C-alpha positions as CSV (number, residue, x, y, z in Angstrom):
1,M,191.2,22.7,89.8
2,V,188.7,22.5,87.3
3,R,184.8,23.0,88.0
4,P,182.4,20.2,86.9
5,D,180.9,22.7,84.4
6,Q,184.4,23.1,82.7
7,V,184.7,19.3,82.6
8,E,181.4,19.0,80.8
9,T,182.3,21.9,78.3
10,M,185.7,20.4,77.5
11,L,183.9,16.9,76.9
12,K,181.3,18.4,74.7
13,A,183.8,20.5,72.8
14,G,185.7,17.1,72.0
15,M,182.4,15.2,71.4
16,P,179.7,17.5,70.4
17,D,176.8,14.9,70.5
18,A,177.7,13.7,74.0
19,Q,175.5,13.7,77.0
20,V,177.5,14.2,80.0
21,Q,177.1,13.7,83.6
22,V,179.9,15.0,86.0
23,Q,180.2,14.4,89.6
24,D,182.9,15.8,91.9
25,L,183.8,12.9,94.2
26,T,185.7,14.9,97.0
27,G,184.6,18.4,96.7
28,G,188.0,19.5,95.7
29,M,187.3,19.9,91.9
30,D,190.3,17.4,91.1
31,H,188.5,14.0,91.4
32,Y,185.7,13.3,89.1
33,K,183.3,10.5,88.0
34,I,181.9,11.2,84.6
35,V,179.3,9.3,82.4
36,V,179.4,9.9,78.9
37,V,176.9,8.8,76.2
38,S,178.0,9.4,72.6
39,A,177.4,8.0,69.3
40,Q,181.2,8.2,68.8
41,F,181.7,5.2,70.8
42,E,179.9,3.1,68.3
43,G,182.1,0.1,67.3
44,K,184.8,1.1,69.7
45,R,186.5,-1.0,72.5
46,L,186.5,0.2,76.0
47,V,190.0,1.6,75.6
48,Q,189.4,3.5,72.5
49,R,186.2,5.0,74.3
50,H,188.3,6.1,77.3
51,Q,191.1,7.5,74.7
52,L,188.4,9.7,73.1
53,V,187.4,11.0,76.7
54,Y,191.1,11.6,77.7
55,S,191.7,13.4,74.3
56,A,188.9,15.7,75.1
57,L,190.1,16.4,78.6
58,Q,193.8,16.5,77.6
59,Q,194.5,20.0,78.8
60,A,193.0,19.4,82.2
61,M,194.7,16.0,82.6
62,S,198.1,17.1,81.4
63,S,198.2,20.0,83.8
64,E,196.9,17.8,86.7
65,A,193.8,20.0,87.1
66,I,192.0,16.6,87.3
67,H,194.0,14.3,89.6
68,A,191.7,11.4,89.4
69,L,189.1,10.3,86.9
70,T,186.6,7.5,86.7
71,M,184.4,7.1,83.7
72,E,181.6,5.2,82.3
73,T,181.1,5.4,78.4
74,Y,178.1,4.4,76.6
75,T,176.6,4.4,73.0
76,P,173.1,5.7,72.9
77,G,172.0,2.0,72.4
78,D,173.9,0.7,75.3
79,W,172.6,3.6,77.5
80,A,168.7,2.8,76.3
81,A,169.3,-0.9,76.8
82,L,170.1,0.0,80.6
83,G,166.5,1.7,80.7
84,R,168.1,5.1,81.1
85,T,167.4,8.4,79.2
86,A,169.9,10.9,78.5
């Protein structure tokens, strides 16, 4: 199990500029939905963005501390175009 704040810390360690939202979907601290906004996603396809996220969460994913993960990844421009603020 990994707490939501630990997921956020891992993501920010791998992507220091990231704005991160973490939601525990089941209350069991192993199924998460994350939203990540980062300039590191600029010019990257969706699969490349997801690879960056998985890389940041590698330890938790490989130990199966995170069993299921859904994610939304945005550049700051994408996020602003949605009318959202980080």
